[in-house]
One Martini backbone bead per residue (centre of mass of N, CA, C, O) as a GRO file, in nm:
protein
   82
    1MET     BB    1   5.427  -1.083 -11.497
    2GLN     BB    2   5.380  -1.134 -11.171
    3SER     BB    3   5.196  -1.065 -10.898
    4THR     BB    4   5.267  -1.029 -10.541
    5GLU     BB    5   4.990  -0.950 -10.482
    6SER     BB    6   4.704  -0.977 -10.308
    7PRO     BB    7   4.396  -1.002 -10.305
    8PRO     BB    8   4.169  -0.853 -10.119
    9GLY     BB    9   3.997  -1.095 -10.033
   10ASN     BB   10   4.230  -1.220  -9.860
   11ALA     BB   11   4.183  -1.027  -9.614
   12VAL     BB   12   3.909  -1.135  -9.535
   13ALA     BB   13   3.976  -1.438  -9.500
   14SER     BB   14   4.183  -1.389  -9.284
   15VAL     BB   15   4.005  -1.264  -9.068
   16LEU     BB   16   3.801  -1.497  -9.058
   17ALA     BB   17   4.002  -1.716  -8.982
   18HIS     BB   18   4.098  -1.586  -8.721
   19ALA     BB   19   3.806  -1.552  -8.582
   20ALA     BB   20   3.751  -1.877  -8.588
   21ASP     BB   21   4.009  -1.913  -8.418
   22PRO     BB   22   4.060  -1.970  -8.093
   23VAL     BB   23   4.364  -1.880  -8.087
   24THR     BB   24   4.325  -1.591  -8.267
   25ALA     BB   25   4.060  -1.417  -8.214
   26ASP     BB   26   4.208  -1.232  -7.959
   27ALA     BB   27   4.398  -1.117  -8.140
   28VAL     BB   28   4.572  -0.868  -8.273
   29ALA     BB   29   4.475  -0.685  -8.580
   30LEU     BB   30   4.459  -0.386  -8.471
   31ARG     BB   31   4.623  -0.067  -8.443
   32TYR     BB   32   4.514   0.255  -8.268
   33GLY     BB   33   4.700   0.387  -8.091
   34ALA     BB   34   4.573   0.273  -7.784
   35SER     BB   35   4.420   0.074  -7.962
   36ALA     BB   36   4.276  -0.265  -7.980
   37ILE     BB   37   4.184  -0.511  -8.233
   38SER     BB   38   4.038  -0.797  -8.285
   39TYR     BB   39   3.945  -1.024  -8.504
   40ARG     BB   40   3.659  -1.053  -8.402
   41GLU     BB   41   3.585  -0.754  -8.408
   42LEU     BB   42   3.661  -0.705  -8.706
   43ALA     BB   43   3.469  -0.908  -8.829
   44ALA     BB   44   3.214  -0.770  -8.719
   45ARG     BB   45   3.253  -0.499  -8.862
   46VAL     BB   46   3.274  -0.615  -9.154
   47ALA     BB   47   2.983  -0.723  -9.153
   48ARG     BB   48   2.826  -0.454  -9.089
   49ALA     BB   49   2.936  -0.305  -9.337
   50GLY     BB   50   2.833  -0.508  -9.559
   51ALA     BB   51   2.543  -0.485  -9.474
   52GLY     BB   52   2.494  -0.192  -9.514
   53LEU     BB   53   2.557  -0.194  -9.814
   54ARG     BB   54   2.332  -0.374  -9.899
   55ARG     BB   55   2.096  -0.201  -9.794
   56LEU     BB   56   2.188   0.028 -10.010
   57GLY     BB   57   2.249  -0.165 -10.284
   58VAL     BB   58   2.498  -0.308 -10.294
   59GLN     BB   59   2.690  -0.482 -10.534
   60PRO     BB   60   2.853  -0.686 -10.682
   61GLU     BB   61   3.105  -0.479 -10.853
   62ASN     BB   62   3.076  -0.239 -10.719
   63ARG     BB   63   3.145   0.075 -10.643
   64VAL     BB   64   3.334   0.224 -10.373
   65LEU     BB   65   3.343   0.522 -10.175
   66LEU     BB   66   3.593   0.613  -9.931
   67LEU     BB   67   3.559   0.892  -9.687
   68MET     BB   68   3.813   0.865  -9.462
   69LYS     BB   69   3.972   0.843  -9.188
   70ASP     BB   70   4.203   0.705  -9.028
   71SER     BB   71   4.076   0.386  -8.909
   72PRO     BB   72   3.905   0.114  -8.802
   73CYS     BB   73   3.660   0.183  -8.976
   74MET     BB   74   3.794   0.195  -9.244
   75VAL     BB   75   3.885  -0.092  -9.253
   76ALA     BB   76   3.610  -0.220  -9.230
   77ALA     BB   77   3.477  -0.079  -9.479
   78TYR     BB   78   3.685  -0.187  -9.687
   79LEU     BB   79   3.636  -0.488  -9.635
   80GLY     BB   80   3.318  -0.482  -9.666
   81ALA     BB   81   3.346  -0.386  -9.986
   82ILE     BB   82   3.487  -0.654 -10.111
   0.00000   0.00000   0.00000
């Protein structure tokens, strides 16, 4: 039986593709409370989170534990860790 779930890396690829597309870059990628974050801003946050993890020595295939409340920062950290 095949899984119907997409691999997590596809979520990152999707965010990056939307952020690079001039038509969708400023579309809402994430809503949290009264705030809305565009694909462009989410991609920037994901890149910063990934860069921060690499500076800390995290390598591909390393496990990363995120202990955060639900928030846009948590989504960016999760995507940056994949």
